[in-house]
C-alpha positions as CSV (number, residue, x, y, z in Angstrom):
1,X,56.6,1.7,-1.4
2,X,55.8,4.4,-4.0
3,X,57.7,5.9,-6.8
4,X,60.0,2.6,-6.9
5,X,62.8,2.3,-9.3
6,X,64.5,-1.3,-9.7
7,X,68.2,-1.2,-10.1
8,X,69.8,-4.7,-10.6
9,X,73.7,-5.3,-10.3
10,X,75.0,-7.8,-13.2
11,X,78.7,-7.5,-12.4
12,X,80.6,-7.5,-9.2
13,X,84.2,-7.4,-10.9
14,X,86.0,-8.0,-14.1
15,X,85.5,-11.7,-14.8
16,X,82.3,-12.4,-12.8
17,X,79.4,-14.5,-14.6
18,X,78.5,-13.5,-18.3
19,X,75.1,-14.7,-17.9
20,X,74.3,-12.5,-15.0
21,X,73.7,-9.3,-16.8
22,X,71.4,-11.4,-19.4
23,X,69.5,-13.0,-16.8
24,X,68.6,-9.8,-15.1
25,X,67.7,-8.1,-18.2
26,X,65.3,-10.9,-18.9
27,X,63.7,-11.9,-15.5
28,X,64.5,-8.8,-13.3
29,X,62.1,-6.4,-14.7
30,X,64.7,-3.4,-14.2
31,X,64.6,0.3,-14.9
32,X,68.5,0.3,-14.9
33,X,71.2,-2.2,-14.9
34,X,74.7,-1.5,-13.4
35,X,77.6,-3.5,-14.3
36,X,81.0,-2.8,-11.7
37,X,84.3,-3.8,-13.7
38,X,87.0,-2.0,-12.0
39,X,89.3,-2.9,-9.1
40,X,92.7,-0.9,-8.3
41,X,95.1,-3.1,-10.1
42,X,92.7,-3.2,-13.4
43,X,93.1,0.4,-13.8
44,X,97.1,-0.2,-14.4
45,X,96.6,-2.8,-16.6
46,X,94.0,-0.6,-18.9
47,X,96.3,2.1,-18.6
48,X,99.2,-0.3,-20.2
49,X,96.5,-1.0,-23.0
50,X,95.9,2.4,-23.6
51,X,99.8,3.5,-24.1
52,X,100.2,0.7,-26.5
53,X,96.9,1.4,-28.0
54,X,95.2,4.8,-27.6
55,X,91.9,3.2,-28.8
56,X,92.0,0.6,-25.7
57,X,92.0,1.0,-22.0
58,X,88.5,-0.2,-21.3
59,X,86.8,-3.6,-20.3
60,X,86.3,-5.6,-23.3
61,X,84.1,-7.9,-21.8
62,X,81.6,-5.2,-21.7
63,X,81.5,-4.6,-25.3
64,X,81.0,-8.3,-25.9
65,X,77.9,-8.3,-23.3
66,X,76.5,-5.1,-25.0
67,X,76.7,-6.5,-28.5
68,X,75.3,-9.7,-27.3
69,X,71.9,-7.9,-25.2
70,X,71.3,-4.5,-27.4
71,X,67.9,-5.6,-28.6
72,X,67.1,-6.5,-25.1
73,X,67.8,-3.8,-23.4
74,X,66.2,-1.4,-25.8
75,X,63.3,-3.7,-26.2
76,X,63.0,-3.7,-22.3
77,X,63.8,0.0,-21.9
78,X,66.5,-0.6,-19.4
79,X,69.0,2.0,-19.0
80,X,72.6,0.6,-18.4
81,X,74.9,2.2,-15.7
82,X,78.6,1.3,-15.9
83,X,82.4,1.9,-15.0
84,X,83.5,-0.2,-17.9
85,X,85.1,2.7,-19.6
86,X,88.1,2.3,-17.4
87,X,90.7,4.9,-18.6
88,X,89.1,5.4,-21.9
89,X,85.5,6.1,-21.7
90,X,85.4,8.1,-24.8
91,X,86.9,5.1,-26.8
92,X,84.6,2.6,-25.1
93,X,81.3,4.7,-26.0
94,X,82.4,4.9,-29.6
95,X,82.4,1.2,-29.8
96,X,79.0,1.1,-28.3
97,X,77.9,3.5,-30.8
98,X,78.9,1.4,-33.5
99,X,77.4,-1.6,-32.0
100,X,74.1,0.4,-32.1
101,X,74.1,1.3,-35.9
102,X,75.4,-2.1,-36.8
103,X,72.1,-3.6,-34.9
104,X,70.0,-0.7,-36.5
105,X,69.3,0.5,-32.9
106,X,69.2,4.6,-31.7
107,X,71.3,5.2,-28.5
108,X,72.4,7.9,-26.5
109,X,75.2,7.5,-24.6
110,X,76.7,9.8,-21.8
111,X,80.5,9.3,-20.7
112,X,82.3,10.7,-17.8
113,X,85.6,12.0,-17.9
114,X,87.9,13.6,-15.1
115,X,88.7,10.9,-12.7
116,X,92.1,9.8,-14.7
117,X,94.8,12.4,-13.2
118,X,97.6,10.1,-14.4
119,X,99.0,12.8,-17.0
120,X,98.3,15.5,-14.3
121,X,100.7,14.5,-11.3
122,X,103.2,16.8,-11.7
123,X,100.9,19.6,-12.1
124,X,99.0,18.8,-9.3
125,X,101.9,18.4,-6.8
126,X,102.7,22.1,-8.1
127,X,99.4,22.8,-6.6
128,X,100.4,21.4,-3.1
129,X,99.0,17.9,-3.4
130,X,101.4,15.4,-1.7
131,X,100.2,12.2,-2.7
132,X,101.6,11.0,0.3
133,X,100.3,7.3,1.2
134,X,97.2,7.7,3.2
135,X,97.8,4.6,5.3
136,X,101.5,4.5,6.1
137,X,102.4,8.3,5.5
138,X,105.2,7.4,3.1
139,X,106.6,10.2,1.0
140,X,105.3,9.8,-2.7
141,X,108.5,10.4,-4.1
142,X,109.5,7.1,-3.3
143,X,107.4,5.7,-6.1
144,X,106.8,8.7,-8.3
145,X,108.8,7.3,-11.1
146,X,107.2,3.9,-10.8
147,X,103.3,5.0,-11.4
148,X,101.5,3.2,-13.9
149,X,98.0,4.9,-13.1
150,X,96.2,7.2,-11.2
151,X,92.5,7.6,-10.9
152,X,90.2,9.4,-8.6
153,X,87.2,7.9,-6.9
154,X,84.4,10.6,-8.3
155,X,81.1,10.5,-6.9
156,X,77.5,10.0,-8.3
157,X,76.4,13.2,-9.4
158,X,78.1,13.0,-12.8
159,X,75.9,10.0,-13.4
160,X,73.0,11.7,-12.8
161,X,73.7,14.5,-15.0
162,X,74.3,12.3,-18.0
163,X,71.0,10.7,-17.5
164,X,69.3,13.9,-17.2
165,X,70.7,14.9,-20.5
166,X,68.9,11.6,-22.3
167,X,71.9,9.2,-21.8
168,X,70.5,5.6,-22.2
169,X,73.9,4.2,-21.3
170,X,76.5,6.0,-18.8
171,X,79.7,5.0,-19.1
172,X,82.4,5.9,-16.8
173,X,85.9,5.4,-15.4
174,X,86.7,5.3,-11.5
175,X,83.4,6.3,-9.8
176,X,82.9,4.9,-6.4
177,X,81.1,1.6,-6.5
178,X,78.1,2.4,-4.6
179,X,77.8,5.6,-7.0
180,X,76.7,3.2,-9.8
181,X,73.4,2.9,-8.1
182,X,73.1,6.0,-6.3
183,X,73.3,8.2,-9.5
184,X,70.2,6.7,-11.0
185,X,68.1,7.1,-7.6
186,X,69.6,10.9,-7.4
187,X,68.0,11.3,-11.3
188,X,64.9,9.6,-10.7
189,X,63.9,11.5,-7.4
190,X,65.6,14.5,-8.0
191,X,67.6,14.2,-4.9
192,X,70.2,17.2,-4.0
193,X,73.4,16.9,-2.0
194,X,71.2,18.8,0.9
195,X,69.2,15.3,1.0
196,X,71.9,13.6,3.2
197,X,70.1,10.7,4.4
198,X,68.3,9.7,1.2
199,X,71.7,10.2,-0.4
200,X,73.1,7.9,2.4
201,X,70.6,5.4,1.9
202,X,71.5,5.4,-1.7
203,X,75.1,4.7,-0.9
204,X,74.2,2.0,1.3
205,X,72.1,0.2,-1.5
206,X,75.0,0.6,-3.8
207,X,77.2,-0.9,-1.4
208,X,75.1,-4.0,-1.0
209,X,74.8,-4.6,-4.5
210,X,78.4,-3.7,-5.5
211,X,79.6,-7.3,-5.2
212,X,77.1,-9.2,-7.4
213,X,75.7,-12.2,-5.9
214,X,77.6,-11.9,-3.0
215,X,74.7,-10.4,-1.1
216,X,72.2,-13.2,-2.6
217,X,73.8,-16.1,-1.1
218,X,77.4,-16.3,-2.9
219,X,80.3,-16.3,-0.3
220,X,77.8,-16.8,2.4
221,X,79.0,-18.2,5.5
222,X,75.9,-20.5,5.9
223,X,76.4,-21.9,2.2
224,X,74.7,-25.3,2.9
225,X,71.5,-23.1,3.2
226,X,71.5,-21.6,-0.1
227,X,69.5,-23.3,-2.7
228,X,70.4,-23.8,-6.2
229,X,73.8,-21.8,-6.3
230,X,73.9,-23.0,-10.1
231,X,71.3,-20.4,-10.9
232,X,72.1,-17.9,-8.2
233,X,70.4,-14.5,-8.8
234,X,71.7,-11.1,-9.0
235,X,70.7,-8.4,-7.0
236,X,67.9,-5.9,-7.3
237,X,67.1,-2.8,-5.3
238,X,63.9,-1.3,-5.4
239,X,64.3,2.1,-4.2
240,X,61.9,4.9,-3.3
241,X,62.1,8.7,-3.1
242,X,62.5,8.9,0.5
243,X,65.4,6.3,0.3
244,X,63.8,3.0,1.6
245,X,64.7,0.1,-0.3
246,X,64.3,-3.5,-0.6
247,X,66.9,-6.0,-1.7
248,X,65.7,-8.8,-3.6
249,X,66.6,-10.9,-6.7
250,X,64.5,-12.3,-9.6
251,X,61.8,-14.5,-8.9
252,X,62.4,-18.3,-9.5
253,X,66.1,-17.6,-9.3
254,X,68.6,-19.8,-7.1
255,X,70.5,-18.2,-4.2
256,X,69.3,-16.4,-0.7
257,X,68.4,-12.9,0.4
258,X,67.9,-12.8,4.1
259,X,69.3,-10.4,7.0
260,X,72.2,-12.6,7.1
261,X,73.3,-12.6,3.5
262,X,72.8,-8.7,3.4
263,X,74.5,-8.0,6.7
264,X,77.7,-10.1,5.8
265,X,77.8,-8.1,2.7
266,X,77.5,-4.8,4.4
267,X,80.5,-5.8,6.3
268,X,82.5,-5.9,3.1
269,X,85.2,-3.2,2.9
270,X,83.2,-1.1,5.6
271,X,86.2,0.4,7.5
272,X,84.6,2.4,10.4
273,X,81.0,1.5,10.9
274,X,80.3,4.6,12.0
275,X,81.6,6.5,9.1
276,X,81.6,5.0,6.0
277,X,83.0,7.5,3.6
278,X,82.1,7.7,-0.1
279,X,82.6,10.7,-2.4
280,X,79.1,12.1,-1.9
281,X,78.2,11.3,1.7
282,X,79.6,9.8,5.0
283,X,77.2,7.0,6.2
284,X,76.5,5.6,9.6
285,X,76.4,1.8,9.1
286,X,75.0,1.2,12.6
287,X,72.1,3.9,12.1
288,X,69.4,1.9,9.7
289,X,66.7,-0.7,10.5
290,X,66.6,-3.8,8.6
291,X,63.8,-6.3,8.3
292,X,63.6,-9.5,6.6
293,X,60.3,-9.7,4.7
294,X,60.6,-13.3,3.7
295,X,60.5,-14.7,-0.1
296,X,64.0,-13.4,-0.5
297,X,63.1,-9.6,0.3
298,X,64.9,-7.3,2.7
299,X,63.9,-3.9,3.8
300,X,66.1,-1.3,5.0
301,X,65.3,2.3,6.1
302,X,66.1,5.1,8.4
303,X,69.7,5.2,6.9
304,X,71.8,8.3,8.5
305,X,74.5,10.0,6.7
306,X,76.3,13.3,7.5
307,X,78.4,15.6,5.5
308,X,81.1,14.3,2.6
309,X,84.7,15.1,3.3
310,X,86.4,17.7,1.2
311,X,88.8,15.0,-0.4
312,X,88.4,12.6,-3.0
313,X,90.1,9.0,-2.6
314,X,93.0,8.5,-5.2
315,X,93.9,5.1,-6.1
316,X,97.4,4.9,-7.5
317,X,99.4,1.9,-9.2
318,X,103.1,1.4,-9.5
319,X,105.5,-1.0,-10.6
320,X,107.0,-2.9,-7.7
321,X,109.2,-5.7,-9.1
322,X,108.7,-9.3,-10.5
323,X,107.0,-12.1,-9.2
324,X,106.9,-15.7,-10.3
325,X,105.2,-19.1,-8.8
326,X,105.3,-22.7,-9.4
327,X,103.9,-25.9,-8.4
328,X,104.4,-29.6,-7.9
329,X,102.1,-32.1,-6.7
330,X,103.5,-34.5,-4.2
331,X,101.9,-37.9,-3.5
332,X,102.3,-41.2,-1.5
333,X,103.6,-42.2,1.8
334,X,105.1,-39.2,4.0
335,X,104.0,-36.7,1.2
336,X,104.2,-33.7,3.6
337,X,107.8,-34.5,4.7
338,X,108.7,-35.1,0.8
339,X,107.1,-31.8,0.1
340,X,109.2,-30.0,2.7
341,X,112.3,-31.9,1.7
342,X,111.5,-31.0,-1.8
343,X,111.1,-27.1,-0.9
344,X,114.1,-26.9,1.0
345,X,116.2,-28.6,-2.1
346,X,114.9,-26.0,-4.4
347,X,115.7,-23.2,-2.2
348,X,119.2,-24.4,-1.3
349,X,120.2,-25.0,-5.2
350,X,119.2,-21.4,-5.6
351,X,121.2,-20.2,-2.4
352,X,124.3,-22.2,-4.0
353,X,124.5,-20.2,-7.1
354,X,123.7,-16.7,-5.1
355,X,120.2,-16.4,-6.3
356,X,118.3,-15.0,-3.0
357,X,115.2,-13.0,-3.3
358,X,113.7,-9.8,-1.8
359,X,110.6,-12.3,-0.2
360,X,110.0,-16.0,-1.0
361,X,106.8,-18.2,-0.2
362,X,106.5,-21.8,0.5
363,X,102.9,-23.1,0.9
364,X,101.8,-26.7,1.4
365,X,98.2,-26.6,-0.5
366,X,96.1,-29.1,1.3
367,X,97.8,-28.7,4.6
368,X,98.6,-25.0,5.5
369,X,98.2,-22.9,2.8
370,X,95.2,-21.1,3.5
371,X,95.1,-21.2,7.5
372,X,99.0,-21.8,8.0
373,X,99.5,-23.0,11.6
374,X,96.2,-22.0,13.2
375,X,94.3,-25.1,12.0
376,X,96.5,-28.2,11.3
377,X,94.2,-31.7,11.6
378,X,96.3,-33.9,9.5
379,X,99.8,-34.4,9.9
380,X,100.2,-37.3,7.4
381,X,98.1,-36.2,4.0
382,X,98.4,-38.8,1.3
383,X,99.2,-35.9,-1.3
384,X,100.1,-32.3,-1.1
385,X,100.5,-29.6,-3.5
386,X,104.0,-27.4,-3.0
387,X,103.7,-23.8,-4.0
388,X,106.7,-21.9,-4.2
389,X,107.0,-18.1,-5.0
390,X,109.7,-15.2,-5.1
391,X,109.4,-11.5,-5.7
392,X,112.8,-9.4,-6.3
393,X,113.2,-6.2,-8.6
394,X,115.7,-8.1,-10.6
395,X,113.7,-10.1,-13.3
396,X,116.6,-12.1,-14.5
397,X,116.8,-13.8,-10.9
398,X,112.9,-14.3,-11.1
399,X,113.2,-16.0,-14.3
400,X,116.0,-18.4,-13.0
401,X,113.8,-19.6,-9.9
402,X,111.5,-20.5,-12.6
403,X,114.1,-23.1,-13.9
404,X,115.0,-24.9,-10.7
405,X,111.1,-26.2,-10.3
406,X,110.8,-28.8,-12.9
407,X,114.4,-30.9,-12.1
408,X,113.4,-32.1,-8.9
409,X,110.5,-34.5,-10.6
410,X,113.6,-36.8,-11.5
411,X,116.5,-35.6,-9.1
412,X,114.3,-35.0,-6.1
413,X,112.3,-37.5,-3.7
414,X,109.7,-40.0,-5.5
415,X,106.0,-39.4,-6.2
416,X,106.6,-35.8,-7.7
417,X,103.8,-34.8,-10.4
418,X,101.7,-31.9,-11.6
419,X,104.1,-29.9,-13.2
420,X,102.4,-28.1,-16.3
421,X,102.1,-25.0,-18.0
422,X,105.8,-24.7,-18.8
423,X,108.5,-23.0,-16.4
424,X,107.0,-20.1,-14.5
425,X,108.0,-16.7,-16.0
426,X,108.4,-13.4,-14.1
427,X,105.5,-11.2,-14.3
428,X,105.3,-7.4,-13.2
429,X,104.1,-6.6,-9.8
430,X,101.5,-3.8,-9.7
431,X,101.4,-2.4,-6.0
432,X,98.4,-0.1,-4.6
433,X,99.1,3.5,-3.0
434,X,96.1,5.1,-1.9
435,X,96.2,9.0,-1.4
436,X,93.9,12.2,-1.1
437,X,93.0,15.3,-3.2
438,X,91.1,18.3,-2.7
439,X,87.9,18.2,-4.4
440,X,88.3,21.5,-5.9
441,X,90.9,20.4,-7.9
442,X,89.0,17.7,-9.6
443,X,86.7,18.7,-12.6
444,X,84.3,16.1,-14.2
445,X,83.1,16.5,-17.7
446,X,80.1,14.8,-19.2
447,X,79.6,14.3,-22.8
448,X,76.0,12.9,-24.4
449,X,76.7,11.2,-28.1
450,X,74.3,9.5,-30.5
451,X,74.3,6.5,-33.0
């Protein structure tokens, strides 16, 4: 391989390992560090934060990470690409500028706007966008007044544009997950939209990296074969100008990179394997060649793609009522039988005061909470964790459920413990509504600021 750029991903989600990006900066010999913080529900949380405080609405963990590593980033000449901007990339960028000034570093930041359409929904509806549910066909009118966020999955070219402008850090909102890797590759090699197979290859590389260590031995079905999960290394893509790439990890780190760990990650959120849709391209996930080179290196080439669709995917979040859950540990002889009785007592007591719910959940952790009735090997466990949950639009009813958990400790069957954390309280439910929007209605804007 020649003309190689090394791109490492140090965050697969908001809440991933704090040390992972630092270790990649120290030991990854990177050109680019990508950091993926966003999920569908995350956008709604950030939108609420911004409504309360117009300076918020981004991933605050990213600020902490950047402050602790800015000198390392500058010293190693690593460019950082992240969607940590959430619904407020401008404010997030301003925070980074202040960090740069405080540390005595010069810094150029490019931030991308245009994906957040929360305040433009009615205007876009007037232009003919239905926003009907992509999966169910339901009318958007059912949830219009309940919407809490609306973000378009934009593509990779605005990231490349920011890098062309000289940005050392690129901050975006809801770009596609693979786009964090594809954008730098487009910039490095001068790829254009007509380079369909190269764009497809960069998209596949981004898809493999997007969940962090999930492709380097994390969450691997043969977990017993993975060495040193304590010090698992996060993934690096070595991409060349033709689109061929190698997936690896820092030398000496834990984890495992082989054909199986890579293929398992490729299956993640794949959809139609013949037509993986991203904003920039459609990729045939059955087309490529994959070779295990050994020593934690897997080579991928001959990725095929075809023209992108005319629409962007939109992730809309909306308020869908309230939920609460509580749990108790039941131990001793006949633990499962006592747990079933305890659940019945609680539900019947609520029913006796006309407190019923849209939906309820009864789980016996240690018996069937994950697999239900598919795999039951022990009908007489010595302890069970009983977990009960409710969902309803009436907040008072949900809170009333929380008051019925603790009493059974002394007025139910014996051997009940494990009640901690106080009464379960009602929490808002954020639901997901996928839809589409014509690409010509979305305009992105890239702004460069310096410290």
